Structure formats: C-alpha cells, structure tokens
C-alpha angles and dihedrals in degrees: 000000000000091000092051089052091050091050091051092049091049091053091052091048092051091055091050095049096041113189094335094084115062117201122222132183129206124203124186132181122176098228138024090246094062119094119236096191095106092056093042093053092048093052093046091049088052089057102257110150112244091232089062097051115105121198124204125188098193143102117278095222091112141357097254090118123134099214094045092051091046091052095048091049090054096048119094133202113295093019116132129237116203124194131174096229138353094253089061087065091054147311102228112095097209096043094048091057092045093048091047089055092049093049098045103031106029101030095031095228129152120231130201124190105199099207093045111047091184086071095070113117092198091068118079101004088181124096094269094050092049091047093052092048091050092049093049091048093050093048093048093046092048092050091050093047092045092051091052090050090051091050091052090048092049090049092050091048091048092051092048091050091048092050090050088056090053098258111148126211129207129025117341112249119259115262114268115255115258092249094052097097091052094045090046092050094049090048093050090048090052094242093122134018125252089251091054092047091050091049091051089052092044092238135128110257092247091054091047092053092046093050091044090055091050090046091053092047092051091048091053096047 
C-alpha cells in the first residue's frame, strides 16, 4: 500500500518536473548469489528508466562502491534517486545519515524510499517536512544498526556457549606424527631440547609447544 502511494506520487512529480528532473534507481545486494529482481521490478514500476538503474553486488558497510559513485557523479541538482528500502542505500547508521545529507543538502538531489513514503524529500519542503524526514531516517537507521549489533552479540554468545560445550570451530588439527609421544616424553624428561623435539616431529617449535600443551591437557582429562 505504501509503495503504491509512493509510485503514484512519483508519477505526479514527474509530470510537474517534466524533463528537467532525471530519475535514477539504485539496487544493492550483498553477494553475487543474491537476486536483485525484486528491487528491479519495484524501480521500473515506479517509472525509473532502465538505463538509469545502477546495480551493486557489494556489502553495505560503507559507500566505497563503484556503481554508487558512478551514479552520484552523473546525477545533477534536482534529479531524483529512488531506492526500494533504506537498507539498500547502506547498513552503517552513521554513514547513511552522512550520505543522506550529502545527497540532499550538498548535491541538491531528491530521494524516495519506496517502502517508506515518509522518506520522500519532495514532500514537505518546508522546515517541518524536512524535520520529519530527518527524524524518520534517524529512527530507521538506528533500528537497523541496533539490530545488526544484536545479531553480532547473539552470534558471539552462541559461539562462546558452543566452545564451552566442547564444540570446536575451524579446521581440525592435523594428526600428530607417530613419533610425537616419544619426542614429547624425551623433551619433558630433559633428554632433548624443544628445538630438537620439534625437528624430530618436523614441526616449527611454536607448533610443537602448542601441540604439546594440547597433548598434556588431553592426557589429564
């Protein structure tokens, strides 16, 4: 419903601006395996010309993105940027706000977020309209950033809990060489040095000491 209203408003705006306002669309997916069709269809339905749609297959952690930069360089004052949702613009709370300011204040562009009609800089160009758009943007960006922080925290807690249960992550260690127990015993008894023991096992000394510590721990458990 919101998106249909945004599309209707964009059509009216296009008629008002005539050919002076060029419309551009930006699509972003995080990986090459993700499909951008949903965003593409939404932008085309809104009236964005296909030739002006830029697709990025890259993380949204910052704005160091080739297609995004190319699009912004091409856009001129009063042109319109259309995106499907705010997280397609980016995923970093601070950088989204900073980029929004650059696009709207410094470059003089309009921005429309299709699934959030309140984020439409063409509506309410007065002080109150700008204030409301800024508040909505900050709230949405904060919620998105906070959710990502919560996800990272839950992942870290899950990994810590799994490790506490004895679950190991990463590649399993290589099997110990057959002569390791003997070399380890001679080393512990002081009959050979750590360097000599490591050489016998064909290991770097740091690896030998690490594996020896794990060997001792396993023997005591």
